[in-house]
PyMOL Python script that loads the backbone (N, CA, C, O; Angstrom):
from pymol import cmd

cmd.read_pdbstr("""\
ATOM      1  N   MET A   1      38.047   6.003  61.219  1.00  0.00           N
ATOM      2  CA  MET A   1      36.684   6.252  60.971  1.00  0.00           C
ATOM      3  C   MET A   1      36.625   7.296  59.953  1.00  0.00           C
ATOM      4  O   MET A   1      37.325   8.293  60.132  1.00  0.00           O
ATOM      5  N   PRO A   2      35.844   7.211  58.841  1.00  0.00           N
ATOM      6  CA  PRO A   2      35.730   8.269  57.897  1.00  0.00           C
ATOM      7  C   PRO A   2      35.300   9.528  58.334  1.00  0.00           C
ATOM      8  O   PRO A   2      34.554   9.594  59.311  1.00  0.00           O
ATOM      9  N   VAL A   3      35.665  10.531  57.748  1.00  0.00           N
ATOM     10  CA  VAL A   3      35.547  11.995  58.304  1.00  0.00           C
ATOM     11  C   VAL A   3      34.122  12.265  58.263  1.00  0.00           C
ATOM     12  O   VAL A   3      33.681  12.920  59.208  1.00  0.00           O
ATOM     13  N   LYS A   4      33.277  11.876  57.318  1.00  0.00           N
ATOM     14  CA  LYS A   4      31.906  12.259  57.340  1.00  0.00           C
ATOM     15  C   LYS A   4      31.127  11.507  58.363  1.00  0.00           C
ATOM     16  O   LYS A   4      30.220  12.029  59.011  1.00  0.00           O
ATOM     17  N   THR A   5      31.549  10.115  58.507  1.00  0.00           N
ATOM     18  CA  THR A   5      30.792   9.467  59.543  1.00  0.00           C
ATOM     19  C   THR A   5      31.164  10.013  60.863  1.00  0.00           C
ATOM     20  O   THR A   5      30.262  10.084  61.698  1.00  0.00           O
ATOM     21  N   ALA A   6      32.351  10.408  61.186  1.00  0.00           N
ATOM     22  CA  ALA A   6      32.785  10.972  62.427  1.00  0.00           C
ATOM     23  C   ALA A   6      31.994  12.266  62.694  1.00  0.00           C
ATOM     24  O   ALA A   6      31.660  12.557  63.842  1.00  0.00           O
ATOM     25  N   ALA A   7      31.687  13.064  61.608  1.00  0.00           N
ATOM     26  CA  ALA A   7      30.919  14.189  61.862  1.00  0.00           C
ATOM     27  C   ALA A   7      29.479  14.077  62.217  1.00  0.00           C
ATOM     28  O   ALA A   7      28.870  15.063  62.634  1.00  0.00           O
ATOM     29  N   LYS A   8      28.894  12.891  62.066  1.00  0.00           N
ATOM     30  CA  LYS A   8      27.608  12.552  62.496  1.00  0.00           C
ATOM     31  C   LYS A   8      27.513  11.869  63.744  1.00  0.00           C
ATOM     32  O   LYS A   8      26.417  11.663  64.265  1.00  0.00           O
ATOM     33  N   LEU A   9      28.613  11.497  64.271  1.00  0.00           N
ATOM     34  CA  LEU A   9      28.654  10.707  65.570  1.00  0.00           C
ATOM     35  C   LEU A   9      28.709  11.808  66.706  1.00  0.00           C
ATOM     36  O   LEU A   9      29.584  12.670  66.639  1.00  0.00           O
ATOM     37  N   ARG A  10      27.772  11.802  67.779  1.00  0.00           N
ATOM     38  CA  ARG A  10      27.964  12.778  68.690  1.00  0.00           C
ATOM     39  C   ARG A  10      28.668  12.258  70.064  1.00  0.00           C
ATOM     40  O   ARG A  10      28.727  11.053  70.313  1.00  0.00           O
ATOM     41  N   GLU A  11      29.121  13.108  70.816  1.00  0.00           N
ATOM     42  CA  GLU A  11      29.858  12.736  72.081  1.00  0.00           C
ATOM     43  C   GLU A  11      29.035  11.892  72.884  1.00  0.00           C
ATOM     44  O   GLU A  11      29.572  11.053  73.607  1.00  0.00           O
ATOM     45  N   ASN A  12      27.770  12.017  72.841  1.00  0.00           N
ATOM     46  CA  ASN A  12      26.823  11.297  73.797  1.00  0.00           C
ATOM     47  C   ASN A  12      26.486   9.843  73.299  1.00  0.00           C
ATOM     48  O   ASN A  12      25.723   9.076  73.885  1.00  0.00           O
ATOM     49  N   GLY A  13      27.171   9.571  72.123  1.00  0.00           N
ATOM     50  CA  GLY A  13      26.792   8.179  71.520  1.00  0.00           C
ATOM     51  C   GLY A  13      25.872   8.082  70.519  1.00  0.00           C
ATOM     52  O   GLY A  13      25.706   7.046  69.875  1.00  0.00           O
ATOM     53  N   PHE A  14      25.199   9.195  70.327  1.00  0.00           N
ATOM     54  CA  PHE A  14      24.003   9.209  69.314  1.00  0.00           C
ATOM     55  C   PHE A  14      24.716   9.374  67.863  1.00  0.00           C
ATOM     56  O   PHE A  14      25.722  10.064  67.700  1.00  0.00           O
ATOM     57  N   PHE A  15      24.076   8.666  66.854  1.00  0.00           N
ATOM     58  CA  PHE A  15      24.689   8.833  65.462  1.00  0.00           C
ATOM     59  C   PHE A  15      23.424   9.432  64.683  1.00  0.00           C
ATOM     60  O   PHE A  15      22.328   8.872  64.668  1.00  0.00           O
ATOM     61  N   ILE A  16      23.708  10.624  64.047  1.00  0.00           N
ATOM     62  CA  ILE A  16      22.649  11.427  63.494  1.00  0.00           C
ATOM     63  C   ILE A  16      22.569  10.717  61.946  1.00  0.00           C
ATOM     64  O   ILE A  16      23.453  10.737  61.090  1.00  0.00           O
ATOM     65  N   THR A  17      21.340  10.138  61.872  1.00  0.00           N
ATOM     66  CA  THR A  17      20.975   9.419  60.723  1.00  0.00           C
ATOM     67  C   THR A  17      20.230  10.156  59.615  1.00  0.00           C
ATOM     68  O   THR A  17      20.226   9.761  58.449  1.00  0.00           O
ATOM     69  N   GLY A  18      19.581  11.279  60.056  1.00  0.00           N
ATOM     70  CA  GLY A  18      18.839  12.155  59.043  1.00  0.00           C
ATOM     71  C   GLY A  18      17.425  11.697  59.068  1.00  0.00           C
ATOM     72  O   GLY A  18      16.617  12.274  58.341  1.00  0.00           O
ATOM     73  N   ASP A  19      17.064  10.765  59.796  1.00  0.00           N
ATOM     74  CA  ASP A  19      15.620  10.540  59.851  1.00  0.00           C
ATOM     75  C   ASP A  19      15.051  11.409  60.793  1.00  0.00           C
ATOM     76  O   ASP A  19      15.702  11.759  61.777  1.00  0.00           O
ATOM     77  N   LEU A  20      13.764  11.841  60.569  1.00  0.00           N
ATOM     78  CA  LEU A  20      13.039  12.832  61.311  1.00  0.00           C
ATOM     79  C   LEU A  20      11.873  12.180  61.920  1.00  0.00           C
ATOM     80  O   LEU A  20      11.135  11.449  61.259  1.00  0.00           O
ATOM     81  N   GLY A  21      11.678  12.449  63.265  1.00  0.00           N
ATOM     82  CA  GLY A  21      10.597  11.770  64.031  1.00  0.00           C
ATOM     83  C   GLY A  21      10.321  12.614  65.145  1.00  0.00           C
ATOM     84  O   GLY A  21      10.980  13.633  65.354  1.00  0.00           O
ATOM     85  N   LYS A  22       9.293  12.208  65.938  1.00  0.00           N
ATOM     86  CA  LYS A  22       8.973  12.681  67.184  1.00  0.00           C
ATOM     87  C   LYS A  22       8.423  11.797  68.142  1.00  0.00           C
ATOM     88  O   LYS A  22       7.931  10.728  67.781  1.00  0.00           O
ATOM     89  N   PHE A  23       8.466  12.185  69.485  1.00  0.00           N
ATOM     90  CA  PHE A  23       7.916  11.394  70.530  1.00  0.00           C
ATOM     91  C   PHE A  23       6.478  11.740  70.807  1.00  0.00           C
ATOM     92  O   PHE A  23       6.143  12.925  70.826  1.00  0.00           O
ATOM     93  N   SER A  24       5.633  10.805  71.017  1.00  0.00           N
ATOM     94  CA  SER A  24       4.315  11.109  71.342  1.00  0.00           C
ATOM     95  C   SER A  24       4.281  11.428  72.889  1.00  0.00           C
ATOM     96  O   SER A  24       5.269  11.227  73.596  1.00  0.00           O
ATOM     97  N   ASP A  25       3.132  11.919  73.363  1.00  0.00           N
ATOM     98  CA  ASP A  25       2.982  12.291  74.705  1.00  0.00           C
ATOM     99  C   ASP A  25       3.026  10.898  75.620  1.00  0.00           C
ATOM    100  O   ASP A  25       3.392  11.012  76.790  1.00  0.00           O
ATOM    101  N   ASP A  26       2.699   9.732  75.165  1.00  0.00           N
ATOM    102  CA  ASP A  26       2.871   8.511  75.861  1.00  0.00           C
ATOM    103  C   ASP A  26       4.291   7.853  75.713  1.00  0.00           C
ATOM    104  O   ASP A  26       4.592   6.875  76.398  1.00  0.00           O
ATOM    105  N   GLY A  27       5.191   8.432  74.768  1.00  0.00           N
ATOM    106  CA  GLY A  27       6.551   7.903  74.759  1.00  0.00           C
ATOM    107  C   GLY A  27       6.779   7.076  73.618  1.00  0.00           C
ATOM    108  O   GLY A  27       7.782   6.363  73.658  1.00  0.00           O
ATOM    109  N   TYR A  28       6.016   7.027  72.567  1.00  0.00           N
ATOM    110  CA  TYR A  28       6.092   6.278  71.432  1.00  0.00           C
ATOM    111  C   TYR A  28       6.777   7.179  70.382  1.00  0.00           C
ATOM    112  O   TYR A  28       6.347   8.308  70.144  1.00  0.00           O
ATOM    113  N   LEU A  29       7.891   6.635  69.739  1.00  0.00           N
ATOM    114  CA  LEU A  29       8.619   7.306  68.606  1.00  0.00           C
ATOM    115  C   LEU A  29       7.966   7.035  67.312  1.00  0.00           C
ATOM    116  O   LEU A  29       7.742   5.869  66.986  1.00  0.00           O
ATOM    117  N   SER A  30       7.627   8.078  66.508  1.00  0.00           N
ATOM    118  CA  SER A  30       7.127   7.960  65.163  1.00  0.00           C
ATOM    119  C   SER A  30       8.255   8.618  64.177  1.00  0.00           C
ATOM    120  O   SER A  30       8.758   9.728  64.347  1.00  0.00           O
ATOM    121  N   ILE A  31       8.525   7.795  63.210  1.00  0.00           N
ATOM    122  CA  ILE A  31       9.359   8.259  62.089  1.00  0.00           C
ATOM    123  C   ILE A  31       8.560   8.773  61.089  1.00  0.00           C
ATOM    124  O   ILE A  31       7.727   8.010  60.600  1.00  0.00           O
ATOM    125  N   PHE A  32       8.653  10.122  60.605  1.00  0.00           N
ATOM    126  CA  PHE A  32       7.767  10.462  59.580  1.00  0.00           C
ATOM    127  C   PHE A  32       8.463  11.018  58.252  1.00  0.00           C
ATOM    128  O   PHE A  32       7.780  11.518  57.358  1.00  0.00           O
ATOM    129  N   GLY A  33       9.763  10.916  58.168  1.00  0.00           N
ATOM    130  CA  GLY A  33      10.426  11.505  56.926  1.00  0.00           C
ATOM    131  C   GLY A  33      11.882  11.440  57.159  1.00  0.00           C
ATOM    132  O   GLY A  33      12.337  10.932  58.184  1.00  0.00           O
ATOM    133  N   ARG A  34      12.654  11.964  56.190  1.00  0.00           N
ATOM    134  CA  ARG A  34      14.073  11.964  56.121  1.00  0.00           C
ATOM    135  C   ARG A  34      14.502  13.426  55.714  1.00  0.00           C
ATOM    136  O   ARG A  34      13.829  14.159  54.989  1.00  0.00           O
ATOM    137  N   ALA A  35      15.684  13.738  56.266  1.00  0.00           N
ATOM    138  CA  ALA A  35      16.284  15.163  55.992  1.00  0.00           C
ATOM    139  C   ALA A  35      16.945  15.025  54.530  1.00  0.00           C
ATOM    140  O   ALA A  35      17.016  16.008  53.792  1.00  0.00           O
ATOM    141  N   LYS A  36      17.365  13.914  54.193  1.00  0.00           N
ATOM    142  CA  LYS A  36      17.902  13.752  52.792  1.00  0.00           C
ATOM    143  C   LYS A  36      17.404  12.476  52.251  1.00  0.00           C
ATOM    144  O   LYS A  36      17.083  11.526  52.965  1.00  0.00           O
ATOM    145  N   ASP A  37      17.344  12.486  50.845  1.00  0.00           N
ATOM    146  CA  ASP A  37      16.773  11.309  50.178  1.00  0.00           C
ATOM    147  C   ASP A  37      17.976  10.513  49.620  1.00  0.00           C
ATOM    148  O   ASP A  37      17.789   9.689  48.725  1.00  0.00           O
ATOM    149  N   LEU A  38      19.158  10.731  50.109  1.00  0.00           N
ATOM    150  CA  LEU A  38      20.326   9.731  49.498  1.00  0.00           C
ATOM    151  C   LEU A  38      21.329   9.517  50.587  1.00  0.00           C
ATOM    152  O   LEU A  38      21.784  10.461  51.232  1.00  0.00           O
ATOM    153  N   ILE A  39      21.671   8.273  50.787  1.00  0.00           N
ATOM    154  CA  ILE A  39      22.607   7.731  51.669  1.00  0.00           C
ATOM    155  C   ILE A  39      23.921   7.431  50.955  1.00  0.00           C
ATOM    156  O   ILE A  39      23.855   6.890  49.852  1.00  0.00           O
ATOM    157  N   PHE A  40      25.104   7.731  51.479  1.00  0.00           N
ATOM    158  CA  PHE A  40      26.372   7.224  50.854  1.00  0.00           C
ATOM    159  C   PHE A  40      26.886   6.300  51.760  1.00  0.00           C
ATOM    160  O   PHE A  40      27.193   6.605  52.912  1.00  0.00           O
ATOM    161  N   ILE A  41      27.017   4.917  51.178  1.00  0.00           N
ATOM    162  CA  ILE A  41      27.529   3.845  52.068  1.00  0.00           C
ATOM    163  C   ILE A  41      28.583   3.190  51.160  1.00  0.00           C
ATOM    164  O   ILE A  41      28.328   2.723  50.050  1.00  0.00           O
ATOM    165  N   GLY A  42      29.792   3.204  51.745  1.00  0.00           N
ATOM    166  CA  GLY A  42      31.088   2.593  51.175  1.00  0.00           C
ATOM    167  C   GLY A  42      31.291   2.832  49.799  1.00  0.00           C
ATOM    168  O   GLY A  42      31.622   1.916  49.047  1.00  0.00           O
ATOM    169  N   GLY A  43      31.115   4.029  49.397  1.00  0.00           N
ATOM    170  CA  GLY A  43      31.302   4.653  48.188  1.00  0.00           C
ATOM    171  C   GLY A  43      30.074   4.660  47.169  1.00  0.00           C
ATOM    172  O   GLY A  43      30.087   5.227  46.076  1.00  0.00           O
ATOM    173  N   TYR A  44      29.003   3.929  47.713  1.00  0.00           N
ATOM    174  CA  TYR A  44      27.812   3.679  46.896  1.00  0.00           C
ATOM    175  C   TYR A  44      26.693   4.726  47.218  1.00  0.00           C
ATOM    176  O   TYR A  44      26.497   5.018  48.397  1.00  0.00           O
ATOM    177  N   ASN A  45      25.992   5.271  46.278  1.00  0.00           N
ATOM    178  CA  ASN A  45      24.792   6.044  46.500  1.00  0.00           C
ATOM    179  C   ASN A  45      23.630   5.116  46.713  1.00  0.00           C
ATOM    180  O   ASN A  45      23.308   4.307  45.843  1.00  0.00           O
ATOM    181  N   VAL A  46      23.007   5.220  47.841  1.00  0.00           N
ATOM    182  CA  VAL A  46      21.743   4.299  48.114  1.00  0.00           C
ATOM    183  C   VAL A  46      20.562   5.149  48.572  1.00  0.00           C
ATOM    184  O   VAL A  46      20.592   5.914  49.536  1.00  0.00           O
ATOM    185  N   TYR A  47      19.455   4.915  47.721  1.00  0.00           N
ATOM    186  CA  TYR A  47      18.254   5.545  48.062  1.00  0.00           C
ATOM    187  C   TYR A  47      17.553   4.806  49.183  1.00  0.00           C
ATOM    188  O   TYR A  47      17.429   3.583  49.127  1.00  0.00           O
ATOM    189  N   PRO A  48      17.046   5.588  50.298  1.00  0.00           N
ATOM    190  CA  PRO A  48      16.328   4.870  51.283  1.00  0.00           C
ATOM    191  C   PRO A  48      15.075   3.892  50.860  1.00  0.00           C
ATOM    192  O   PRO A  48      14.795   2.829  51.414  1.00  0.00           O
ATOM    193  N   LYS A  49      14.478   4.413  49.902  1.00  0.00           N
ATOM    194  CA  LYS A  49      13.413   3.562  49.205  1.00  0.00           C
ATOM    195  C   LYS A  49      13.840   2.243  48.792  1.00  0.00           C
ATOM    196  O   LYS A  49      13.102   1.283  49.014  1.00  0.00           O
ATOM    197  N   GLU A  50      15.040   2.085  48.171  1.00  0.00           N
ATOM    198  CA  GLU A  50      15.566   0.851  47.823  1.00  0.00           C
ATOM    199  C   GLU A  50      15.712  -0.086  49.059  1.00  0.00           C
ATOM    200  O   GLU A  50      15.386  -1.273  49.050  1.00  0.00           O
ATOM    201  N   MET A  51      16.216   0.551  50.077  1.00  0.00           N
ATOM    202  CA  MET A  51      16.356  -0.317  51.427  1.00  0.00           C
ATOM    203  C   MET A  51      15.098  -0.799  51.869  1.00  0.00           C
ATOM    204  O   MET A  51      14.957  -1.976  52.201  1.00  0.00           O
ATOM    205  N   GLU A  52      14.063   0.126  51.902  1.00  0.00           N
ATOM    206  CA  GLU A  52      12.746  -0.232  52.417  1.00  0.00           C
ATOM    207  C   GLU A  52      12.176  -1.319  51.669  1.00  0.00           C
ATOM    208  O   GLU A  52      11.661  -2.272  52.254  1.00  0.00           O
ATOM    209  N   ASP A  53      12.240  -1.228  50.217  1.00  0.00           N
ATOM    210  CA  ASP A  53      11.769  -2.275  49.424  1.00  0.00           C
ATOM    211  C   ASP A  53      12.278  -3.588  49.782  1.00  0.00           C
ATOM    212  O   ASP A  53      11.513  -4.549  49.865  1.00  0.00           O
ATOM    213  N   VAL A  54      13.690  -3.697  50.025  1.00  0.00           N
ATOM    214  CA  VAL A  54      14.390  -4.988  50.500  1.00  0.00           C
ATOM    215  C   VAL A  54      13.922  -5.423  51.740  1.00  0.00           C
ATOM    216  O   VAL A  54      13.746  -6.630  51.904  1.00  0.00           O
ATOM    217  N   LEU A  55      13.671  -4.554  52.726  1.00  0.00           N
ATOM    218  CA  LEU A  55      13.169  -4.882  54.132  1.00  0.00           C
ATOM    219  C   LEU A  55      11.849  -5.449  53.996  1.00  0.00           C
ATOM    220  O   LEU A  55      11.508  -6.506  54.527  1.00  0.00           O
ATOM    221  N   ASN A  56      10.984  -4.596  53.147  1.00  0.00           N
ATOM    222  CA  ASN A  56       9.611  -5.065  53.169  1.00  0.00           C
ATOM    223  C   ASN A  56       9.450  -6.419  52.466  1.00  0.00           C
ATOM    224  O   ASN A  56       8.413  -7.035  52.709  1.00  0.00           O
ATOM    225  N   ASP A  57      10.297  -6.934  51.669  1.00  0.00           N
ATOM    226  CA  ASP A  57      10.223  -8.271  51.092  1.00  0.00           C
ATOM    227  C   ASP A  57      10.780  -9.328  51.898  1.00  0.00           C
ATOM    228  O   ASP A  57      10.485 -10.499  51.664  1.00  0.00           O
ATOM    229  N   ALA A  58      11.591  -8.994  52.862  1.00  0.00           N
ATOM    230  CA  ALA A  58      12.151 -10.003  53.835  1.00  0.00           C
ATOM    231  C   ALA A  58      11.278 -10.544  54.741  1.00  0.00           C
ATOM    232  O   ALA A  58      10.486  -9.778  55.289  1.00  0.00           O
ATOM    233  N   ASP A  59      11.262 -11.810  55.030  1.00  0.00           N
ATOM    234  CA  ASP A  59      10.297 -12.630  55.944  1.00  0.00           C
ATOM    235  C   ASP A  59      10.705 -12.077  57.227  1.00  0.00           C
ATOM    236  O   ASP A  59      11.886 -11.783  57.412  1.00  0.00           O
ATOM    237  N   GLY A  60       9.753 -11.901  58.194  1.00  0.00           N
ATOM    238  CA  GLY A  60       9.829 -11.799  59.461  1.00  0.00           C
ATOM    239  C   GLY A  60      10.068 -10.236  59.895  1.00  0.00           C
ATOM    240  O   GLY A  60      10.230  -9.938  61.078  1.00  0.00           O
ATOM    241  N   ILE A  61      10.076  -9.331  58.915  1.00  0.00           N
ATOM    242  CA  ILE A  61      10.146  -7.932  59.231  1.00  0.00           C
ATOM    243  C   ILE A  61       8.896  -7.092  58.854  1.00  0.00           C
ATOM    244  O   ILE A  61       8.870  -5.884  59.089  1.00  0.00           O
TER     245      ILE A  61
END
""", "prot")
cmd.dss("prot")
cmd.show_as("cartoon", "prot")
cmd.util.cbc("prot")
cmd.orient("prot")
């Protein structure tokens, strides 16, 4: 496992993605932002907005 990936993986199984969110009083999770605006994937720099655009254009999502 790459060093930076391992640094984001917690012992309890959670992976720190950098997304910011909070739970409502009735248990719903709302995502409202990101800690960073750039994701490094396999040596590529990817902006989350690019991923959102692809997902928004996909049928069924």
